N, C-alpha and C positions, 0 to 999 in steps of 0.2 A: 616212192612205191612203198606200200606196206603189204604185209603178208598175204591178205586176200586178193590184193592186185598181183602179186607174183604167182599165186596159185592159178589165177585165170590166165595170165600170160604164159605159163608153163603148158597149161592145158591146150591154149590156142596153137601153141607151136608144136603140139603132138608129142611132148615128153610123157613117156610112160609112168603111171602112177606110182609104180614100184621103185623108180629110180631115185625118188626123194621123200623127205619127211620134213614139213614145216610145223614147228610146234604150235598146238593149238588151232591149227587150220587143216593140215592135211597129215594124219598119221594112220597109214596104211595098215590093215589088220587082215591077215596075220603079219608080223613085222617081216619084211624081205630079209634075206640074208646079208645083203649089202647095198647101201644107198648113200647119197649125199644129204646133209642136213643143214637146217637153220634153226637155231635155238637161242633162248636168252639166258645168259650166265646168271649166276647167283649175285654178281657184283653189277648187274645191269647192262653189261656189254652184250652184244649179239656175236654168235660164233657160227661159223660154217665150217664144215668138215665132212668126214667120211665115216660111216659105220661099216664095220668089216669084221667078220668072225667073231661077233659078239662084243667089239671093243669099239668106243668112240674115239676118233682122232680129229682134233682140232686142227683145221688148216690155217683159219685166219680169224682174228678178233675185230669187230666193229664197233664204232662209237654209237652208231644209230641202227634202228630197224631198216631203214631206208637203204643204208650202205650193205647190211647184211643180205637183204633182198637182191640188190644189184650185183653182189658177188655171186650168189647162188644162181641167178640167172644167167651170168656169165659162164659159170661152170657147166651148165646144162644145155645152154643154147649157144652153139657157135656158128 
């Protein structure tokens, strides 16, 4: 799964837009006060985590976009 497919899956599952941010694909404006995210780190790894009170906290690092997408999907759709 890649980021655009993840966005479509989250939308189909009814996950509210303000609950997550997917770098380059879904970046809500204005920025919500807290949300889960998927982004690419400067070293090329993919990170999932939580943004809360103006601070990003990485929960996990992934070797591929696909693995990061799967993790964010799992966090948001249970």
